[in-house]
C-alpha positions in Angstrom: -24.9 4.2 6.4 -26.2 5.3 3.1 -27.2 3.0 0.2 -23.8 3.9 -1.4 -22.0 2.6 1.6 -23.9 -0.7 1.5 -23.2 -1.0 -2.2 -19.5 -0.7 -1.6 -19.7 -3.4 1.1 -21.6 -5.7 -1.2 -19.0 -5.2 -3.9 -16.2 -5.9 -1.5 -17.8 -9.0 -0.2 -18.6 -10.2 -3.7 -14.9 -9.9 -4.6 -14.0 -11.6 -1.3 -16.2 -14.5 -2.2 -14.7 -14.7 -5.7 -11.2 -14.7 -4.2 -12.2 -17.5 -1.8 -13.7 -19.5 -4.7 -10.4 -19.2 -6.7 -8.4 -20.2 -3.6 -10.5 -23.3 -3.1 -10.3 -24.1 -6.8 -6.5 -24.0 -6.6 -6.6 -26.6 -3.8 -8.7 -28.9 -6.0 -7.1 -28.2 -9.4 -3.4 -27.8 -8.4 -3.2 -29.6 -5.0 0.5 -30.3 -5.3 1.5 -26.8 -6.5 4.0 -24.9 -4.3 3.6 -21.4 -3.0 2.6 -19.7 0.2 -0.9 -20.4 1.5 -3.3 -17.6 1.3 -5.5 -19.0 4.1 -3.0 -17.9 6.9 -3.4 -14.3 5.7 -7.2 -14.2 5.5 -8.1 -13.0 9.1 -5.6 -10.1 9.2 -6.3 -9.2 5.6 -10.0 -8.9 6.1 -9.6 -7.0 9.3 -7.2 -4.5 7.8 -9.5 -3.9 4.8 -12.5 -3.2 7.1 -10.3 -0.9 9.2 -9.5 1.2 6.1 -13.1 1.3 5.0 -14.3 2.5 8.4 -11.5 5.0 8.9 -12.2 6.4 5.4 -15.9 6.9 6.0 -15.8 8.4 9.5 -16.1 12.2 9.7 -13.0 14.0 8.6 -13.0 15.9 11.9 -12.4 12.7 13.8 -9.1 12.2 11.9 -9.4 8.4 12.1 -7.7 7.8 8.8 -4.9 10.2 9.8 -4.4 8.1 12.9 -4.4 4.9 11.0 -1.9 6.1 8.4 0.3 7.7 11.1 0.6 4.3 12.8 1.4 2.5 9.6 3.9 5.2 8.6 5.7 5.0 11.9 5.9 1.2 11.7 7.1 1.3 8.0 9.8 3.8 9.0 10.8 1.5 11.9 11.2 -1.4 9.5 13.3 0.6 7.1 15.6 1.9 9.8 15.8 -1.5 11.4 17.2 -2.9 8.2 19.5 0.0 7.3 20.3 2.2 10.3 19.1 0.7 13.7 20.7 3.6 15.7 18.5 6.2 14.0 15.5 6.0 16.5 14.5 9.5 15.6 13.6 8.6 12.0 10.4 6.7 12.8 9.4 9.5 15.2 10.0 12.1 12.5 7.9 10.0 10.1 5.1 9.8 12.6 5.1 13.5 13.1 5.1 14.2 9.3 2.3 11.8 8.5 0.2 13.1 11.4 0.8 16.7 10.2 -0.6 15.7 6.8 -4.0 15.5 8.3 -3.9 18.9 10.0 -1.7 21.2 8.0 -2.4 22.8 4.6 -0.4 21.2 1.7 1.8 24.3 1.6 2.4 24.2 5.3 3.1 20.5 5.3 5.6 20.8 2.4 7.5 23.4 4.4 7.6 21.2 7.5 8.6 18.2 5.4 11.5 20.2 3.8 12.7 21.5 7.1 12.7 17.9 8.6 14.4 16.5 5.5 17.2 19.1 5.6 17.7 18.4 9.3 17.9 14.7 8.6 20.4 15.2 5.8 22.6 17.4 8.1 22.4 14.7 10.8 23.2 12.0 8.3 26.3 13.9 7.1 27.8 14.3 10.5 26.7 11.3 12.6 28.0 7.8 12.4 31.0 6.2 10.7 31.7 7.2 7.1 31.5 3.7 5.9 27.8 3.6 6.6 26.9 6.8 4.8 25.2 5.0 1.9 22.9 2.9 4.1 22.1 5.9 6.3 21.2 7.9 3.2 18.8 5.1 2.0 17.2 4.9 5.5 16.7 8.7 5.3 15.2 8.5 1.8 12.8 5.8 2.8 11.8 7.2 6.1 11.6 10.9 5.3 10.9 11.0 1.6 9.1 7.9 0.3 6.8 7.0 3.2 5.7 10.5 4.3 5.1 11.8 0.7 3.1 8.7 -0.3 0.9 8.8 2.8 0.5 12.5 2.6 -0.8 12.1 -1.0 -3.3 9.5 0.4 -4.5 12.0 3.0 -4.7 14.8 0.5 -6.9 12.6 -1.7 -9.1 11.9 1.3 -9.4 15.6 2.2 -10.4 16.5 -1.4 -13.5 14.2 -1.3 -15.9 14.6 1.7 -17.6 11.2 1.0 -14.5 9.1 1.4 -15.4 6.9 -1.6 -12.5 7.9 -3.7 -9.8 6.8 -1.2 -11.9 3.6 -0.7 -11.7 3.2 -4.5 -7.9 3.5 -4.3 -7.6 1.1 -1.4 -9.9 -1.6 -2.8 -8.4 -1.6 -6.3 -4.9 -2.0 -4.9 -6.0 -4.6 -2.4 -7.8 -6.5 -5.1 -4.6 -6.6 -7.2 -2.5 -7.6 -4.2 -4.7 -10.5 -3.1 -5.9 -11.8 -6.5 -2.5 -11.6 -8.1 -1.3 -14.2 -5.6 -4.3 -16.4 -6.0 -4.5 -16.4 -9.8 -0.8 -16.8 -10.0 -1.0 -20.0 -7.9 -3.9 -21.2 -9.9 -2.8 -20.4 -13.4 0.9 -19.3 -13.1 3.5 -20.9 -15.4 6.0 -18.1 -16.3 8.0 -16.1 -13.8 7.5 -12.4 -14.0 10.7 -11.2 -12.3 12.7 -14.2 -11.1 15.7 -12.2 -9.8 13.4 -9.9 -7.7 10.5 -12.1 -6.7 10.6 -15.7 -7.9 7.0 -16.4 -6.7 5.4 -13.8 -9.0 4.2 -15.0 -12.3 3.1 -13.3 -15.5 -0.3 -14.9 -15.2 -0.7 -13.8 -11.6 0.3 -10.2 -12.4 -2.1 -10.1 -15.4 -4.9 -11.6 -13.3 -4.4 -9.1 -10.4 -4.3 -6.1 -12.7 -7.4 -7.2 -14.7 -9.4 -7.9 -11.5 -8.3 -4.5 -10.1 -9.8 -3.0 -13.3 -13.0 -5.0 -12.6 -13.1 -3.6 -9.1 -12.6 -0.1 -10.5 -15.5 -0.6 -12.9 -17.7 -1.9 -10.0 -16.8 1.1 -7.8 -17.0 3.7 -10.6 -20.6 4.9 -9.8 -20.1 5.5 -6.0 -16.7 7.3 -6.8 -18.4 9.6 -9.2 -16.9 8.4 -12.5 -18.3 6.6 -15.6 -17.8 2.9 -15.9 -14.9 3.2 -18.5 -13.1 5.8 -16.4 -13.4 3.6 -13.3 -12.2 0.6 -15.1 -9.2 2.4 -16.6 -8.3 3.9 -13.2 -8.6 0.5 -11.6 -6.2 -1.0 -14.2 -3.8 1.9 -13.6 -4.0 1.4 -9.8 -3.4 -2.4 -10.3 -0.3 -1.7 -12.3 0.9 0.9 -9.8 0.4 -1.6 -7.0 2.4 -4.2 -8.9 5.2 -1.7 -9.4 5.2 -0.9 -5.7 5.4 -4.6 -4.9 8.3 -5.1 -7.2 10.1 -2.1 -5.8 9.8 -3.5 -2.3 11.0 -6.9 -3.5 14.1 -5.2 -5.0 14.8 -3.6 -1.6 14.4 -6.9 0.2 16.6 -8.7 -2.3 19.3 -6.1 -2.0 19.1 -6.3 1.8 18.9 -10.1 2.0 15.5 -10.0 3.6 12.5 -12.3 3.2 10.1 -9.9 4.9 10.7 -6.5 6.4 9.3 -7.7 9.7 6.7 -10.1 11.2 4.5 -7.4 12.6 1.5 -8.6 10.6 2.1 -12.3 11.1 1.7 -14.3 7.9 1.5 -11.1 5.8 5.0 -10.1 7.0 5.6 -6.5 7.8 3.8 -3.2 7.2 5.9 -2.6 4.1 5.3 -6.1 2.8 1.5 -5.6 3.1 1.2 -2.0 2.0 4.1 -1.6 -0.6 1.6 -1.4 -3.5 -0.7 1.1 -1.7 2.3 3.4 -0.9 3.4 3.5 -4.6 -0.2 3.8 -5.9 -1.3 6.7 -3.6 0.7 9.5 -5.2 -0.2 8.2 -8.7 -3.9 8.3 -7.8 -3.5 11.8 -6.3 -1.8 13.1 -9.4 -4.5 11.6 -11.7 -7.6 12.6 -9.8 -6.9 15.5 -7.5 -3.8 17.5 -8.4 -4.2 20.5 -10.6 
């Protein structure tokens, strides 16, 4: 562990303490307010954060982050197909193969493998199953073979472009800060609904608090990621907004499908897509802004 690693851990725990203080303040200042409790999410939330930090910092040759993202991608694809096309057991397996390949193949080689898999999936979707289910099958295909693999491949390409692992940690922590603190600040200060038809629990105040605190996390992480403080703050704000858009996108899917959560795999946090919807959306945005040429 280098001083930079310890600095990141100190920043992370400082923000965790701030989130805890805000959650406690909500219990004292608005004890009768509704909303889902954040305390039931705490253990798994902290564990997942530490897993991402460790996997990002282990040597690239170990492919720990590839393994973690492969597992998450497969579970996310299972949640999508479970809701839209339960008979398509091959889709989660294809997603697992594509995400795993992202850690081993060159970008050009991966894109060729992805295109071949997608064309095979489109052919299978065209000829298999009753015609009345064509639309749902197409959505399952798009989610499992386009959205999830491309987003997670962008995450892996960002990781491969930075041998230190600090930039993907920057991405993860800014999105995680927005995710956690948007809920806490919304429950503490929220008065106006942000998108009542998509997610009634989200408030304008919560969304603003989450994005601003993501910017603060970006500023705090700017030095170890190799950027100036203003650049880190702006990137943090952008990642916070991207995480919010990913959250609203997943909420729109759930509303259309009549779901509260995609699954209960992560207990109080819901499913993998419920927990990582913001990160999936933010990963390609971050890749395009910081890596892609």
